[in-house]
C-alpha positions as CSV (number, residue, x, y, z in Angstrom):
1,X,90.8,299.6,98.6
2,X,87.9,300.1,96.0
3,X,89.3,303.5,95.2
4,X,92.9,302.4,94.8
5,X,91.4,299.9,91.8
6,X,89.6,302.9,90.7
7,X,92.6,304.8,90.0
8,X,94.6,302.2,88.4
9,X,91.6,302.2,86.0
10,X,91.5,305.6,85.4
11,X,95.4,305.7,84.2
12,X,94.8,303.0,82.0
13,X,92.0,305.0,80.7
14,X,94.3,308.0,80.0
15,X,97.0,305.8,78.5
16,X,94.9,304.3,76.2
17,X,92.7,306.9,75.2
18,X,89.2,307.8,75.8
19,X,88.2,307.0,71.8
20,X,87.8,303.3,71.3
21,X,90.7,301.9,68.8
22,X,89.4,300.8,65.3
23,X,89.1,297.1,65.4
24,X,91.5,295.5,63.5
25,X,90.8,294.2,59.4
26,X,89.6,291.1,59.0
27,X,91.7,288.6,58.1
28,X,91.3,287.6,54.1
29,X,89.7,284.1,54.0
30,X,89.6,283.5,50.5
31,X,91.8,280.2,50.8
32,X,92.0,278.3,47.8
33,X,89.5,275.3,47.5
34,X,90.4,273.4,44.7
35,X,93.7,273.2,42.5
36,X,93.7,273.6,38.6
37,X,94.8,269.5,38.4
38,X,92.1,267.5,38.3
39,X,91.7,264.4,40.5
40,X,93.7,261.4,38.9
41,X,95.6,263.8,36.3
42,X,98.9,262.6,34.9
43,X,100.5,265.4,36.9
44,X,98.6,265.1,40.2
45,X,99.5,261.2,40.4
46,X,103.4,262.0,39.6
47,X,104.0,264.7,42.4
48,X,102.4,262.2,44.7
49,X,104.6,259.5,43.7
50,X,107.8,262.1,43.9
51,X,106.7,263.1,47.3
52,X,106.3,259.4,48.6
53,X,109.4,258.3,47.3
54,X,110.9,261.3,48.9
55,X,109.3,260.4,52.4
56,X,111.1,257.0,51.5
57,X,107.8,255.1,50.7
58,X,108.2,252.1,47.9
59,X,105.9,253.1,45.0
60,X,104.4,250.5,42.6
61,X,102.6,251.5,39.7
62,X,100.3,248.9,37.6
63,X,97.1,248.8,35.9
64,X,94.2,247.3,37.2
65,X,94.7,244.0,35.5
66,X,98.3,243.6,37.1
67,X,97.1,244.7,40.7
68,X,96.5,241.2,41.9
69,X,100.3,239.9,40.5
70,X,101.8,243.1,41.8
71,X,100.5,242.3,45.3
72,X,101.5,238.8,45.2
73,X,105.2,239.6,44.3
74,X,105.3,242.1,46.9
75,X,103.8,239.7,50.2
76,X,105.6,236.3,48.7
77,X,107.8,236.7,51.5
78,X,105.4,238.1,54.4
79,X,104.5,235.1,55.1
80,X,101.2,236.0,57.2
81,X,99.4,239.2,56.2
82,X,96.5,241.1,58.0
83,X,93.8,242.3,55.9
84,X,90.5,244.4,57.1
85,X,87.0,242.5,56.7
86,X,86.1,243.5,53.3
87,X,89.2,244.0,51.3
88,X,88.1,243.0,47.6
89,X,88.8,238.8,47.2
90,X,90.6,239.7,43.9
91,X,93.6,241.4,45.5
92,X,94.7,238.3,47.4
93,X,94.5,236.4,44.1
94,X,97.5,233.5,43.5
95,X,99.2,234.5,47.3
96,X,101.5,231.3,47.5
97,X,99.9,228.5,49.5
98,X,102.1,228.9,52.5
99,X,101.0,232.4,53.1
100,X,98.6,233.1,55.8
101,X,96.1,235.5,55.6
102,X,94.0,237.0,58.9
103,X,91.1,239.0,58.9
104,X,90.4,241.3,61.6
105,X,86.8,241.6,61.7
106,X,84.6,243.7,64.4
107,X,83.3,240.4,65.8
108,X,86.4,238.5,65.8
109,X,89.8,241.5,66.4
110,X,93.0,240.6,66.1
111,X,95.0,241.1,69.0
112,X,98.1,243.7,69.3
113,X,99.9,240.4,69.8
114,X,98.9,238.8,66.7
115,X,99.2,242.2,64.7
116,X,102.8,242.9,65.9
117,X,103.8,239.4,64.7
118,X,102.0,239.8,61.1
119,X,104.4,240.3,58.0
120,X,102.4,242.8,56.4
121,X,98.6,244.7,56.3
122,X,97.2,244.6,53.4
123,X,94.7,248.1,53.1
124,X,92.8,250.2,50.7
125,X,92.8,253.7,50.8
126,X,90.2,256.8,51.2
127,X,92.2,259.7,49.6
128,X,96.0,260.6,48.4
129,X,97.2,264.0,48.8
130,X,99.7,265.4,45.8
131,X,101.1,268.3,47.7
132,X,101.6,266.8,50.5
133,X,102.5,263.1,49.4
134,X,100.0,261.9,52.2
135,X,97.5,258.8,51.9
136,X,94.5,259.0,54.0
137,X,92.5,256.2,55.7
138,X,89.4,256.6,57.4
139,X,88.4,253.2,58.6
140,X,86.0,252.1,56.1
141,X,85.7,248.6,55.7
142,X,88.6,248.0,52.8
143,X,90.6,250.1,55.4
144,X,89.8,248.4,58.6
145,X,90.8,249.8,62.2
146,X,93.6,252.5,62.9
147,X,95.8,250.0,65.0
148,X,95.8,247.8,61.9
149,X,98.1,250.2,59.9
150,X,100.0,251.2,63.3
151,X,101.1,247.8,64.7
152,X,102.4,245.8,61.8
153,X,105.8,246.8,60.4
154,X,105.0,246.5,57.2
155,X,102.0,248.2,55.1
156,X,101.0,247.7,51.7
157,X,98.3,250.5,51.0
158,X,96.6,250.3,47.6
159,X,95.3,253.5,46.1
160,X,93.2,254.0,42.7
161,X,94.9,256.9,40.6
162,X,91.8,258.8,40.9
163,X,91.7,259.0,44.6
164,X,94.9,261.4,44.2
165,X,94.0,265.0,44.7
166,X,95.7,267.9,44.1
167,X,95.5,269.9,47.6
168,X,94.7,269.4,51.5
169,X,91.3,271.4,51.1
170,X,90.1,268.7,48.0
171,X,91.1,266.0,50.9
172,X,89.0,267.6,53.4
173,X,86.2,267.8,51.2
174,X,86.0,264.5,50.4
175,X,86.9,263.2,53.9
176,X,83.7,265.4,55.2
177,X,81.2,263.1,53.6
178,X,81.7,261.4,56.6
179,X,83.0,263.1,59.4
180,X,82.6,260.7,61.9
181,X,85.3,258.5,60.5
182,X,88.4,257.9,62.3
183,X,91.0,258.9,59.8
184,X,94.8,258.0,60.1
185,X,97.3,260.3,57.6
186,X,100.0,259.1,56.6
187,X,103.3,260.8,54.8
188,X,105.8,257.5,54.4
189,X,106.7,254.9,56.6
190,X,106.9,256.1,60.4
191,X,110.1,258.1,61.4
192,X,111.4,260.3,64.0
193,X,114.9,261.6,64.8
194,X,117.0,260.7,68.1
195,X,118.9,264.2,70.0
196,X,121.8,263.6,67.3
197,X,119.3,263.7,64.4
198,X,119.4,260.2,63.2
199,X,116.8,259.0,61.6
200,X,114.9,256.1,63.0
201,X,112.1,254.2,61.2
202,X,109.3,252.0,62.2
203,X,109.0,253.7,66.2
204,X,105.6,254.5,66.1
205,X,104.2,252.7,63.1
206,X,105.5,250.9,60.0
207,X,108.7,250.7,58.9
208,X,108.0,250.0,55.7
209,X,105.4,251.4,53.3
210,X,104.3,250.0,50.0
211,X,101.9,252.0,48.1
212,X,100.4,250.4,44.8
213,X,99.4,252.9,42.6
214,X,96.5,251.4,40.1
215,X,94.9,252.7,37.2
216,X,95.6,255.0,33.9
217,X,95.5,258.5,35.1
218,X,92.9,261.1,34.3
219,X,90.4,257.6,34.0
220,X,86.7,258.5,34.4
221,X,85.8,255.5,36.9
222,X,87.3,254.4,40.4
223,X,86.5,250.8,40.6
224,X,88.6,250.6,44.2
225,X,86.3,253.3,45.9
226,X,83.5,251.3,46.4
227,X,83.3,252.0,50.2
228,X,83.4,255.9,49.8
C-alpha cells in the first residue's frame, strides 16, 4: 500500500515539477477608508435621502425645533408607541392625550405579543450610510433591544444630520467604538419577493419605515448622539 502511495505522489511531483511554484502576488489591501464628503454634509444627507426613498422608506426633514411637532404628526394615528428606555423626553412632547407610550426597559421588557400590538416604535440611531442608504442601530439606550425594531409593523427612526457618513468603512470605524453591541442594519422597510418576484413587505420586520432627519447639514454639534 505504501509503495502505491509513493508511486502516486512521485507522479504528482513529476507533473508539478520539482521547483516550487512562485507564491501568488499579494492581494492589494488599499481600501478606501474615507470619502471626500464630510459627515453631515449636504451631499451626504442628500445621498442618504435618495437611497432611502428608492427603498420605499418615507423620509421627513426638519430642524431641531420642529422635531417634536414632526413626531406628533407622524404618530398621531399610531394609538400606542413603544420607546426604548432612554429616548429623549422632548421627542414625545405634545403627543395626543389618547396615545399610549410604553417603555421597553431592561427591568421590565415588553413581550413579543405586546410589541406586535404596538402601533409604532420610535428610536434614535447610531449612524447612517449615504452610499448604501443604510441606518445602523447598536442597542444604545436611545435605540433599545433589536426586537423593538423587528416586531412592530412601523418604525419611526430619528437620525441627526451629523450622524450621516458617506461610506461603509466610515460607519464601521464609528461602530468599532463599541464592538460588543448588537447591530441592526436597516435599508428601507422589510421586504422580500415570492417565487413570482412579487414584492412583499413586512415579512421579517416593519412594513413601514419613517426616517426623520434632523438638523442643518454641515452643522458641527450633534445633540442627538449623546449615547455614542
